[in-house]
C-alpha positions in Angstrom: 0.0 0.0 0.0 1.3 3.4 -1.0 2.4 5.7 1.8 1.1 9.3 1.6 3.2 10.5 4.5 6.4 9.1 6.1 8.9 10.1 8.7 12.4 8.8 9.2 14.2 9.4 12.5 12.6 12.8 13.3 14.1 14.5 16.3 13.3 17.9 17.7 14.7 19.9 20.6 13.4 23.1 22.3 16.5 24.9 23.5 14.8 27.5 25.7 14.8 27.9 28.7 16.8 24.7 28.7 17.4 21.8 26.3 14.3 19.7 26.0 14.3 16.8 23.6 10.6 16.9 22.6 10.5 14.4 19.7 12.7 11.4 19.9 13.5 9.3 16.8 10.0 9.3 15.3 9.6 6.9 12.3 6.2 5.9 11.0 4.0 6.2 7.9 0.4 6.8 6.9 -1.0 4.7 4.1 -3.3 5.9 1.3 -6.9 5.8 2.5 -5.9 5.2 6.1 -7.6 6.9 9.0 -5.1 7.0 11.8 -5.2 8.8 15.2 -2.4 9.9 17.6 -3.0 9.7 21.3 -0.9 10.4 24.4 -0.9 12.5 27.5 -0.6 16.3 27.4 3.1 17.1 26.8 3.8 13.8 25.0 4.7 15.7 21.8 1.5 15.0 19.7 0.8 18.6 18.6 4.5 19.3 18.1 4.7 16.2 15.8 1.7 17.4 13.9 3.3 20.8 13.2 6.4 19.1 11.9 4.3 16.7 9.7 2.2 19.6 8.4 5.5 21.3 7.2 4.8 24.4 9.4 7.7 23.6 11.7 11.0 23.0 9.9 13.3 23.0 12.9 14.0 19.3 13.3 16.5 16.6 12.2 15.4 13.5 10.2 13.4 13.2 7.0 9.8 13.9 6.1 8.2 12.6 2.9 4.9 13.5 1.3 4.1 11.0 -1.3 7.5 9.8 -2.2 8.9 13.3 -2.2 11.5 14.4 0.4 10.0 17.6 1.9 12.8 18.3 4.5 15.1 21.1 3.5 12.8 22.8 1.0 12.4 26.6 1.1 9.5 28.2 3.0 7.9 29.4 -0.2 8.0 25.9 -1.7 6.7 24.4 1.6 3.8 26.8 1.6 2.8 25.7 -1.9 3.2 22.0 -1.0 1.2 22.4 2.2 -1.6 24.3 0.6 -2.0 21.8 -2.2 -1.5 18.5 -0.3 -2.5 19.0 3.3 -5.9 19.9 4.7 -5.8 21.1 8.3 -8.6 21.1 10.9 -7.9 22.6 14.3 -9.7 22.5 17.6 -10.8 26.1 16.9 -12.2 26.7 13.5 -10.3 29.9 12.7 -12.9 31.2 10.3 -12.9 34.9 9.3 -16.1 36.1 11.0 -16.7 39.0 8.7 -16.6 36.8 5.6 -19.4 34.6 4.3 -19.2 30.8 4.7 -18.5 30.4 1.0 -15.7 33.0 1.0 -14.0 31.2 4.0 -14.1 27.9 2.1 -12.7 29.5 -1.1 -9.7 31.2 0.6 -7.1 28.4 0.3 -7.9 27.8 -3.3 -7.5 31.5 -4.1 -4.2 31.4 -2.4 -3.1 28.4 -4.4 -4.2 30.2 -7.6 -4.5 27.1 -9.9 -8.2 27.6 -10.7 -10.4 30.5 -11.9 -12.7 32.2 -9.4 -15.8 30.6 -10.8 -14.3 27.1 -10.7 -13.3 27.7 -7.0 -16.7 29.0 -6.2 -18.3 25.9 -7.8 -15.9 23.6 -5.9 -16.7 25.4 -2.6 -20.4 25.0 -3.1 -19.8 21.3 -3.9 -17.8 20.8 -0.6 -20.5 22.6 1.4 -23.2 20.4 -0.2 -21.2 17.3 0.6 -21.1 18.3 4.3 -24.9 19.1 4.3 -24.3 22.8 4.9 -24.9 24.1 1.3 -27.7 26.3 2.6 -25.3 28.3 4.8 -23.1 29.4 1.9 -24.3 33.1 2.0 -24.3 33.4 5.8 -21.7 35.4 7.7 -19.4 32.9 9.5 -20.1 34.7 12.8 -23.8 33.8 12.5 -23.6 30.0 12.5 -23.4 27.5 15.3 -20.2 25.9 16.7 -20.9 22.5 15.0 -21.6 24.3 11.7 -18.4 26.3 12.0 -16.3 23.1 12.3 -18.0 21.7 9.2 -17.1 24.9 7.3 -13.5 24.5 8.5 -13.5 20.9 7.2 -14.9 22.1 3.8 -12.1 24.7 3.7 -9.5 22.0 4.5 -10.8 20.0 1.5 -11.1 22.7 -1.1 -7.7 21.9 -2.8 -8.4 18.2 -2.7 -5.5 17.3 -0.4 -3.9 13.9 -0.2 -4.0 14.0 3.6 -6.3 15.7 6.1 -4.7 16.4 9.5 -6.6 17.3 12.6 -5.4 18.7 15.9 -8.2 17.9 18.5 -10.9 18.6 15.8 -13.7 17.5 18.2 -12.1 19.1 21.3 -14.5 22.0 21.4 -17.6 20.1 20.4 -20.4 18.4 22.3 -21.0 14.6 21.7 -23.5 15.1 19.0 -21.2 17.3 16.9 -18.2 15.2 17.7 -20.1 12.2 16.3 -20.9 14.3 13.1 -17.2 15.1 12.6 -16.2 11.5 13.1 -18.8 10.4 10.5 -17.6 13.1 8.0 -14.0 11.9 8.4 -15.1 8.2 8.0 -17.0 9.0 4.8 -14.1 10.9 3.4 -11.9 7.9 3.9 -14.5 5.4 2.6 -15.9 7.4 -0.3 -13.0 9.6 -1.4 -10.1 7.4 -0.3 -8.7 10.3 1.7 -5.9 9.7 4.3 -6.5 11.2 7.7 -4.2 11.7 10.7 -5.9 13.1 13.8 -4.5 14.0 17.2 -7.2 13.4 19.8 -7.8 13.0 23.5 -11.1 11.3 22.8 -10.6 7.6 23.3 -14.0 6.7 21.8 -13.1 8.6 18.6 -9.6 7.0 18.4 -10.9 3.5 19.0 -13.0 3.7 15.8 -10.1 4.8 13.6 -8.1 2.2 11.6 -5.0 2.6 13.8 -4.0 4.4 17.0 -0.4 5.7 17.2 0.4 6.1 20.9 3.0 8.6 22.1 4.7 9.0 25.4 7.6 11.3 26.4 8.3 12.3 22.7 8.4 8.7 21.4 6.0 6.5 19.5 5.7 3.4 21.7 2.9 1.7 19.9 1.5 2.0 16.3 
């Protein structure tokens, strides 16, 4: 099975206030169409690892591959393009621009990538919103919709450039059980119907148990995967 993401011997230190070895020799891969979760106590290095994997943090040693391409060592400009095209990101907080409409929020990453015309991007954005059953919210201001709806809009935005992998940092951490269940089902459908790969950091054991694989972290290491 093809790997969409792979790390080889990733190490990371924080040097202030004193040397702290936060990621220790991390080697693992995520397969095409796999829904994997990362679990571990607070401070185990989960979110730090996700930032390295998402190419936003480049201050590490070791190798990161997306597809079969070595990403480590590329320029910030190149990484920004690769990230925008290949990685969808869903955070605990939705980070929507409240003065923009739902549709405009979803269109933003595609406009930044600049590979399609505005009308194509708009059509794609409507399609993603429909897929997540929130097409009727397209014209609403992002500030006027509920928390569960905001997180769906954030997922639509993460999908607009048809990424090869969707990463989540506690994507249900701010939601009640009903909306958490909705997000889980959306992710599961993306895996099953679109063949998307997903990698989600979560504290929610029920969520993790229903993913294909749990990667467990402790003290900066992967001790089970």
